[in-house]
Structure formats: C-alpha cells, structure tokens
LUMFI-816493 format. One record per residue (C-alpha): residue number from 1; residue in three letters; x, y, z. Coordinates in steps of 0.5 Angstrom, whole numbers, padded with zeros to 4 digits, always signed. Layout:
<rs>
 num residu     x     y     z
 NUM    ala     X     Y     Z
...
</rs>
This chain:
<rs>
 num residu     x     y     z
   1    met -0226 -0171 +0008
   2    asp -0224 -0166 +0013
   3    val -0224 -0171 +0019
   4    lys -0219 -0175 +0015
   5    ile -0215 -0169 +0014
   6    gly -0215 -0167 +0021
   7    ser -0213 -0174 +0024
   8    thr -0208 -0174 +0019
   9    ala -0205 -0168 +0021
  10    glu -0205 -0169 +0028
  11    arg -0202 -0176 +0028
  12    pro -0195 -0175 +0031
  13    leu -0189 -0176 +0026
  14    pro -0184 -0182 +0027
  15    arg -0178 -0181 +0031
  16    pro -0171 -0183 +0029
  17    gly -0169 -0189 +0032
  18    lys -0162 -0189 +0036
  19    phe -0159 -0194 +0031
  20    asp -0161 -0188 +0026
  21    ser -0157 -0183 +0029
  22    val -0151 -0188 +0031
  23    lys -0151 -0189 +0023
  24    lys -0151 -0182 +0021
  25    arg -0145 -0180 +0026
  26    leu -0141 -0186 +0023
  27    lys -0142 -0184 +0016
  28    arg -0140 -0177 +0018
  29    asn -0134 -0179 +0022
  30    val -0132 -0185 +0018
  31    gly -0125 -0182 +0016
  32    leu -0123 -0181 +0023
  33    tyr -0125 -0188 +0025
  34    ile -0121 -0191 +0019
  35    ile -0115 -0187 +0022
  36    ile -0116 -0189 +0029
  37    ser -0118 -0196 +0027
  38    pro -0110 -0199 +0027
  39    ala -0109 -0197 +0035
  40    val -0116 -0200 +0037
  41    leu -0114 -0206 +0033
  42    tyr -0107 -0206 +0037
  43    tyr -0110 -0206 +0044
  44    leu -0116 -0211 +0042
  45    ile -0111 -0216 +0039
  46    trp -0105 -0215 +0044
  47    his -0108 -0212 +0050
  48    tyr -0115 -0215 +0051
  49    trp -0115 -0221 +0048
  50    pro -0110 -0224 +0052
  51    met -0113 -0222 +0058
  52    tyr -0117 -0229 +0058
  53    gly -0110 -0232 +0060
  54    val -0111 -0229 +0067
  55    gln -0114 -0235 +0069
  56    ile -0108 -0239 +0070
  57    ala -0107 -0234 +0076
  58    phe -0112 -0239 +0079
  59    lys -0110 -0245 +0076
  60    asp -0104 -0250 +0077
  61    phe -0102 -0249 +0069
  62    met -0099 -0254 +0065
  63    pro -0097 -0253 +0058
  64    gly -0099 -0260 +0056
  65    leu -0106 -0259 +0059
  66    gly -0107 -0252 +0056
  67    ile -0110 -0246 +0060
  68    trp -0117 -0249 +0060
  69    asn -0116 -0256 +0062
  70    ser -0111 -0254 +0068
  71    pro -0113 -0256 +0075
  72    trp -0116 -0250 +0079
  73    val -0113 -0248 +0085
  74    gly -0117 -0242 +0087
  75    phe -0113 -0237 +0091
  76    glu -0107 -0242 +0093
  77    his -0102 -0238 +0089
  78    phe -0104 -0231 +0092
  79    glu -0103 -0234 +0099
  80    arg -0096 -0237 +0097
  81    leu -0094 -0229 +0095
  82    phe -0097 -0226 +0101
  83    asn -0094 -0231 +0106
  84    ala -0087 -0231 +0103
  85    tyr -0082 -0228 +0108
  86    tyr -0080 -0223 +0102
  87    phe -0086 -0221 +0100
  88    trp -0086 -0214 +0104
  89    thr -0079 -0213 +0102
  90    ile -0081 -0213 +0095
  91    leu -0087 -0209 +0096
  92    lys -0083 -0204 +0100
  93    asn -0078 -0203 +0095
  94    thr -0083 -0202 +0089
  95    leu -0087 -0197 +0093
  96    gly -0081 -0194 +0096
  97    ile -0078 -0193 +0089
  98    ser -0084 -0191 +0086
  99    leu -0086 -0186 +0091
 100    tyr -0079 -0183 +0091
 101    gly -0079 -0182 +0083
 102    leu -0086 -0179 +0084
 103    leu -0083 -0174 +0089
 104    val -0077 -0172 +0084
 105    gly -0080 -0173 +0078
 106    ile -0087 -0169 +0078
 107    pro -0084 -0162 +0080
 108    ala -0077 -0163 +0076
 109    pro -0080 -0162 +0069
 110    ile -0084 -0157 +0072
 111    val -0079 -0153 +0074
 112    leu -0075 -0154 +0068
 113    ala -0081 -0152 +0063
 114    leu -0081 -0145 +0068
 115    leu -0074 -0144 +0067
 116    phe -0074 -0145 +0059
 117    asn -0080 -0140 +0059
 118    glu -0076 -0135 +0062
 119    val -0070 -0135 +0057
 120    arg -0071 -0130 +0052
 121    ser -0066 -0132 +0047
 122    lys -0070 -0137 +0042
 123    lys -0064 -0140 +0039
 124    leu -0061 -0141 +0046
 125    arg -0068 -0144 +0049
 126    thr -0068 -0149 +0043
 127    phe -0061 -0151 +0044
 128    ala -0062 -0152 +0051
 129    gln -0069 -0156 +0050
 130    thr -0066 -0160 +0045
 131    val -0060 -0162 +0049
 132    ser -0065 -0163 +0055
 133    tyr -0069 -0168 +0051
 134    ala -0064 -0172 +0047
 135    pro -0063 -0177 +0053
 136    his -0070 -0179 +0052
 137    phe -0069 -0183 +0045
 138    ile -0063 -0187 +0048
 139    ser -0065 -0194 +0050
 140    val -0065 -0196 +0057
 141    val -0059 -0201 +0056
 142    val -0054 -0195 +0053
 143    ala -0057 -0191 +0059
 144    val -0055 -0196 +0064
 145    gly -0048 -0196 +0060
 146    ile -0047 -0189 +0061
 147    leu -0049 -0189 +0068
 148    phe -0043 -0195 +0069
 149    phe -0038 -0191 +0066
 150    phe -0039 -0185 +0071
 151    ile -0040 -0190 +0077
 152    ser -0035 -0196 +0075
 153    pro -0031 -0197 +0082
 154    thr -0024 -0198 +0077
 155    asn -0024 -0193 +0072
 156    gly -0031 -0189 +0073
 157    val -0031 -0182 +0072
 158    ile -0033 -0180 +0079
 159    asn -0028 -0185 +0082
 160    ser -0023 -0182 +0078
 161    val -0025 -0175 +0081
 162    leu -0025 -0178 +0088
 163    gln -0018 -0181 +0088
 164    ser -0015 -0175 +0085
 165    leu -0018 -0171 +0091
 166    gly -0015 -0176 +0096
 167    phe -0021 -0180 +0097
 168    ala -0022 -0188 +0097
 169    ser -0026 -0191 +0091
 170    arg -0033 -0193 +0092
 171    asp -0037 -0199 +0089
 172    phe -0044 -0195 +0089
 173    leu -0048 -0201 +0086
 174    ala -0045 -0205 +0091
 175    glu -0048 -0201 +0097
 176    pro -0056 -0202 +0098
 177    gly -0057 -0195 +0100
 178    ser -0055 -0192 +0094
 179    phe -0059 -0196 +0089
 180    trp -0065 -0192 +0090
 181    his -0062 -0186 +0089
 182    leu -0058 -0188 +0082
 183    tyr -0064 -0191 +0079
 184    val -0069 -0185 +0081
 185    trp -0064 -0179 +0079
 186    ser -0061 -0183 +0072
 187    gly -0069 -0183 +0070
 188    ile -0070 -0176 +0072
 189    trp -0064 -0174 +0067
 190    gln -0066 -0179 +0062
 191    gly -0074 -0176 +0062
 192    ile -0074 -0169 +0065
 193    gly -0073 -0166 +0058
 194    trp -0078 -0170 +0055
 195    ser -0083 -0168 +0060
 196    ser -0082 -0161 +0060
 197    leu -0084 -0160 +0053
 198    ile -0091 -0162 +0055
 199    tyr -0091 -0157 +0061
 200    ser -0088 -0152 +0056
 201    ala -0094 -0153 +0051
 202    ala -0098 -0152 +0057
 203    ile -0095 -0145 +0058
 204    ser -0095 -0143 +0051
 205    gly -0103 -0144 +0051
 206    ile -0104 -0139 +0057
 207    ser -0106 -0132 +0054
 208    pro -0101 -0126 +0054
 209    asp -0107 -0122 +0056
 210    leu -0106 -0125 +0063
 211    tyr -0099 -0123 +0064
 212    glu -0100 -0116 +0061
 213    ala -0105 -0115 +0066
 214    ala -0101 -0118 +0072
 215    tyr -0095 -0113 +0070
 216    ile -0100 -0107 +0070
 217    asp -0102 -0109 +0077
 218    gly -0095 -0109 +0079
 219    ala -0094 -0116 +0080
 220    ser -0086 -0118 +0080
 221    lys -0083 -0124 +0075
 222    trp -0084 -0129 +0081
 223    arg -0091 -0126 +0082
 224    arg -0093 -0127 +0075
 225    ile -0090 -0134 +0075
 226    trp -0094 -0136 +0082
 227    his -0101 -0133 +0080
 228    val -0101 -0134 +0072
 229    thr -0096 -0139 +0070
 230    leu -0097 -0144 +0075
 231    pro -0105 -0144 +0075
 232    gly -0105 -0145 +0068
 233    met -0101 -0151 +0068
 234    val -0105 -0154 +0074
 235    pro -0110 -0158 +0069
 236    thr -0103 -0161 +0065
 237    ile -0100 -0163 +0072
 238    val -0106 -0166 +0075
 239    ile -0107 -0171 +0069
 240    leu -0100 -0173 +0068
 241    ser -0100 -0174 +0076
 242    ile -0106 -0178 +0076
 243    leu -0103 -0182 +0070
 244    ser -0096 -0183 +0074
 245    ala -0100 -0185 +0080
 246    gly -0103 -0190 +0076
 247    gly -0097 -0194 +0075
 248    ile -0094 -0193 +0082
 249    met -0093 -0201 +0082
 250    ser -0090 -0202 +0075
 251    val -0083 -0200 +0077
 252    gly -0078 -0200 +0070
 253    phe -0077 -0208 +0070
 254    glu -0071 -0207 +0065
 255    lys -0067 -0202 +0068
 256    ile -0067 -0205 +0075
 257    leu -0065 -0212 +0072
 258    leu -0059 -0209 +0069
 259    met -0057 -0205 +0075
 260    gln -0059 -0211 +0080
 261    asn -0053 -0215 +0083
 262    pro -0053 -0220 +0089
 263    met -0050 -0214 +0093
 264    asn -0056 -0209 +0092
 265    leu -0061 -0215 +0092
 266    glu -0064 -0213 +0098
 267    thr -0066 -0206 +0096
 268    ser -0067 -0207 +0088
 269    glu -0072 -0213 +0088
 270    val -0078 -0211 +0086
 271    ile -0085 -0214 +0084
 272    ser -0083 -0214 +0076
 273    thr -0076 -0217 +0077
 274    tyr -0079 -0222 +0082
 275    met -0085 -0224 +0077
 276    tyr -0080 -0225 +0071
 277    lys -0075 -0229 +0075
 278    ser -0081 -0234 +0078
 279    gly -0085 -0234 +0072
 280    leu -0079 -0234 +0066
 281    leu -0073 -0237 +0069
 282    asn -0076 -0242 +0074
 283    thr -0082 -0243 +0070
 284    gln -0087 -0242 +0075
 285    tyr -0092 -0239 +0070
 286    ser -0099 -0239 +0075
 287    phe -0095 -0236 +0081
 288    ser -0092 -0231 +0076
 289    ala -0099 -0229 +0073
 290    ala -0102 -0229 +0080
 291    val -0096 -0224 +0082
 292    gly -0097 -0220 +0076
 293    leu -0105 -0220 +0077
 294    phe -0104 -0217 +0084
 295    asn -0099 -0212 +0081
 296    asn -0104 -0209 +0076
 297    val -0110 -0209 +0081
 298    ile -0107 -0205 +0086
 299    asn -0105 -0200 +0080
 300    phe -0112 -0200 +0078
 301    ile -0115 -0198 +0085
 302    ile -0110 -0193 +0086
 303    leu -0111 -0190 +0079
 304    ile -0119 -0190 +0081
 305    val -0118 -0187 +0088
 306    val -0113 -0181 +0086
 307    asn -0117 -0179 +0080
 308    ala -0123 -0179 +0085
 309    val -0119 -0175 +0090
 310    ala -0117 -0170 +0084
 311    arg -0124 -0169 +0081
 312    lys -0127 -0168 +0088
 313    val -0121 -0163 +0090
 314    gly -0121 -0159 +0083
 315    glu -0124 -0159 +0077
 316    thr -0119 -0163 +0073
 317    ser -0119 -0171 +0072
 318    leu -0119 -0177 +0067
 319    trp -0126 -0178 +0067
</rs>
C-alpha cells in the first residue's frame, strides 16, 4: 500500500499544453479581440486577399482569360520598365520629391511643437494649434485649388503683388524648376500642424522633474530644450522617421496629378502617376502591376534597412 502511494506521489503532473494557454488568453482578452476584429477584417479583405492578383505582373493579363489563364511572360514587363528611356527620369523625380519632403517635413513639425511648448498662455497655444492643424482636414482638391488661387498667372495673389511692385507675372506651374518647391511646401503647410500634435504629446510625457533639475543646475531655456526636451522626443522622432522612410517611393499621386501639366512634366512625372496612366488610361494592366510591384518592393527594402540602422544606432525601432 505504501509503495503505491509513493509511486503515485512521485508521478509528475501533466503540463498544460500550448493550446490551453492560448485558449485562456483568448478568453481573458475576448473583449479586446472583438474591438480590433473590424480593423483586422478590413486589412485581410482589402489588403491581403487581393495580393493574389500581383501575379499579373508576370503575365500578359487578358480580362477575357482571367488571371489564372493569362499567358506567363516572366520578367518581360520589368525589363521593359528598366530599359525605358523615361525610367531614370521618373525614378529621379520620385526620389527627389520624397527626399526633399523628408528633409523639410521631419524637422518642421518638431520645431513647431517646440514653439508651442514655449507658449505660456493656454488660450493662445490652443488657438495657434487649431489654426495650424486645420488645413489637415482640407481635401487634396481644395488644397490644390487654394494653391492655384495664390500662384495663378492671371489673377493670383502672388502675381498681383509682383505686378504692383513692378515685376512681371510668372506662371509657376509652367516652370519645371518650381514644381518640387510648390509640391513640398504646400504639403508642409497642410500637414505640419497635425504632425506637431504628435510631438506635442511626446513633450507632455516628459517628467517635469527633469526640467526642474536642469533649472536648478543653471541650464538656460535653450539648454533645457537641447538636453531635456529633444532627448525625450527622440523615440517618437525615430518611429515617425522610419515610417516616413518606408513610403519614400510612394509620392502623393492625387496631388501631383492635379498639379501636373505638359510644361512641367519633366519634373512632375513620378512612378505613381506613370503607373496610373499606363495601367488605367492605356489599359496596360500587367505592365502597371509590374511598376507597382517594383515600387512596393523598394519601399519594403528601405523600411527594413532604415529600421535595422535605427535599431543598431539607438534603442528605438519598429521591431
């Protein structure tokens, strides 16, 4: 009898399986999963499920035959893109506009958030922030219309001022060298206020004790900004910069198409507008899919590289 009891006591208890632990977590967080399920379904249906259609980039797609029955052509469309005389032009315009936008668009909202942080009047700060982020809610069409109102060669505000000062009016959109500046700075005007709110939230999370300690040590206002505020914003700056770098090949298609005309085409034609024209207007679906796939693959590679560099240099990264 004693031997049986001892052997039973020494027998190890069964360990819970992995499925049991997953089941417990699902039950514990069922409310959170229900809340997030619409977003998951949206991405599964509209972003992941259509990915099977990417194969038309390697086929000569014919709507009558369908995706699966269209003839396979391999990398023919990619070779056509890389060998085209306009490929380097649209690649240069895409990278140039994106890099220009990043160089201006990353520091501008940071500076604005720092300025808002130094405004002591709460009412004035709230009013200034509201005015700055209001353009974010304007549609792209309206924003371009406002831009045309200012730069129109006939009755634009800027040309009216130039004429009153004795200068000749200029058609800015007819000048290829002006397109990048108009596109980037109008985008800064529209998005700087909204982006600054994110950095303002990061500043509000910095402990006041750090500012008090710096003040007691005799640090000036600029020193406190440099040694306390900016280091506290670094994680947010890094994350937003990585996300911005991941879309470096995806220049805003709608805005460029609205601002584009035959006179500025040499500096305004980018990959997204070329893909639209070749795919939808010229019904070259397979070639357009190849251009889009090339664009997305480059974006993905840049995102991986920038995230790896950020993780190696600092402690902040997306993963």
